[in-house]
N, C-alpha and C positions, 0 to 999 in steps of 0.2 A: 436745564441742567447746569449747575454752577461747577466750575473747576475748583477742586478742593484746595489747591495752592496756586500762587501766582505763576503764570506761564513765563518762560524765558524766550526771548527773541533771538533769532540768528539768521544765517544764510545757508541754504541747502547746498551741500557739495554734490551728493548723489544718493540715490536709493539703490540698494542692491540686495541680492538674495531674498527678494520680496519683503522680508520683515526687518530690514536694517536700513538706516539712513545716517550718513555722516553730515554733521552740521557744525558750522563755525558760529559760536555764540557771540553776542555783542561784546562780551568780555574779552574775546580773542581766543578763548579755549575751544578746541575741536573735540566734539563728543560724538558717540555713536548712539542713536536713539532707536527704540523699538518702533516699527511701522505696523500698526494694527490694521492692516488692509491686505486682503488676498488678491485683489483685482489688479488690472493692468495699470490703473491710475493714469489713464490717458489725459494729458493736458494739465495735470496737477503735480508734476514732479520735475519741473524744469530747474536745472542747476542755477544757482545764484538767486533763487527766489527767497523772499522773506518768509520765514517759517517760525512757528511757535511751539515750544516743547513744554510738557508738564514733567515735573520732577517725580521720581518714584518715591513712594512712602515706605516701601520695604527696603531696608538697608542691605539686605542680602541679595536683592535682585541684581542679575549680571548687568543688564542695561539700565542705567540710572535715569533715563529720560524716555518719554513717549512723544512721538510726533503727533500734534493735534491739529494745527492749522497751517494753511499756506495762503499767501496773498496773491490773488490773480487780478491784475490791474489795480483797481482801488478797493476791492472787496476781499474779505476773508472767506476761505472755503475750508470746511471741515473734512479731514481725510481719515479720521479714526472711525472705523466701521464697528467698533464695539459700543459706540454711544447711542445710535438711533433707537434701540429698544427702550432705553431709559428716557430719552427725550420724548418719545411717543407716549410712554406710560404716564409721564408727568403731564403731558398735554391732555390725555384722556381724563385723568383724575381732576384736572382743573377746568374741564369743560371746553377746552380750546378746539377740540375736534367734534363739531356738532353732530356729525354723522354717527359717532360712536357714544353719544350720551345715552343715559337711561339704564345703565347697568350698575347693579349694586356691588358686584364683586369683580375684581381684576386680579388674575393670577398670571405669573410669568413662567415660561419654560415648562409647560405642561405636556406630558407625553401624549402622542396621538399618532394615527396612521401606522406606517411601517417603520419602526425605529426612528421616529421623528419627534421633535418637540415644537410646539407652537409657541411663537414669541409671546403672545398675550392671549389669554382666554377670558372673555367677558361673560358673566352669567348674571341672571336675575330671574326671580320667580315669574312664571307666566309668559316667558318668551324663550325662544331657542337660544342655545349658547352661541356666542360669536367668536370665531377663530380669526385672529389677527396676525397676519404674516407681515413683517417689516423688512424693507429693503433699503439699504444705504445708497444714495445717489449723489454723485459729484461730476459725472461726465457731461460735458457740454461741447459739442463740435460745431454747433451753429448758435450764434448769439441769441440768448433768450430761451433756448430750447434744451431742457435737461433730458438725459437719456439713461436707460438702464437695460442691460448690464454693460460693463466695459470690458468684459471677457466672458468666455464660455463658462456656464455654470450648470452642470447636470443636476446638482443638488437643488438649485432654484426651480428648475423645471419639474423635478420630483415633487416639490412642495406644492406647486400649482395643481398637479394631478391629485394630490392628497386633499387639498382644499376643496376641489370639485367633488371628491367623494364625500366629504363632510356635508356639503350642500345637498347631495343626493340623499343623505341620511336624515335630512330635516334641519340641519344647523345653518347658521349664517356664516359666511366666510368673507374676509376683506383683506386685500393686500394694500398696505400703506407704503408708498414710495416717499421716503423722506430725503429731500434735497438739502444737503448741508451747504447751501449757498443761497444768496438772496437775489441773484440776477436772472432768475428764470421766470418766464411768463407762461410756458407750456411744457408738457412732458410727453415723451413718446418712448416706445420700446426700440432698442437698438437691434432691430431684426437682422441687419447685415452682420453684426458681431456674433449673435447667438440666435439663429433662426429656430432652433428647437425650443428655446425658452419662449420666444414670441408665439410660436404655435401652441405651446402649452397654455399660455395666458389666454389666447383666443378661444381655445376649447373650454377653458374654465369659465370664461365670461358667458359662454353659451348656456351653461347650466346654472349660472347665477352668482358666480364669485365676483364680488365687487372690487373696484380699484379706486384708491384715493391717492392724491399727491399733495404734499405740503412742503413749502419752502421753510428755511430756518432764518432766524436772526442770530448773527454771530458776532461776538466780541472776544477779546482775550480773557474775559471774566466768565462768560457763560454762552451756552448755545440753547436756544429755545425754539419751539415750533412757531411758525408765523402764519402766513396766508395760504389758502388753498390754491393750487395750481391746476389749470385746465389740462386734461388728458386728451391726447390725440388718439381717437379710437379707430383710426384707419386699420383695416385688416392686415395682419402681418403675412409674410410669405409662408409657404409650406415648409415643414422641417426638412433637413437634409436626409438623403437616403444613402 
């Protein structure tokens, strides 16, 4: 996924109200950028960090910039949760995700389940449809180990139950965890943050819902899917009562 326009570099002042971030650009100008991320953003919102913003193409948009990247140590990390669907779709179409090769049709945002939309639906004659749910990952509390989620998400747990139902009906279902960072060697569920989601994933695995995790290659010009990451399949705790 190429950024449509050159990104602008600056320093993060603070993120607030979930969707807003104040940034001092290298030019000295202070701007408020849109933060396209509903999570807690643990570890990726430290003040004075180097950040990169994309300029809005719509002149009528209230916030003229979108926060895209943050530098953690020597590496860039993507924080825009609106990008993974496009990144994964491009990777599938170019054959970079070998586990999802062999489908002739790729559709996005297809209705299914109970008032839900699947991120990607893969279809081909002679094989079951493949429902692909994509999750944005940037949490890392232990060096080298990426985690999801970084906050409680009842919607994410609901999607796991719906994917399990699709498998029961004869379809294939896959959750792709896309790490918008390069410094991860393994992936695990953050069961201490959201035990209900971890339990939903565990139950979905039992009926055949698959999980994949891929890291990204990030530059101020583009974000692309990179290598596959090992998933820690250790059983999560039971959901809260």
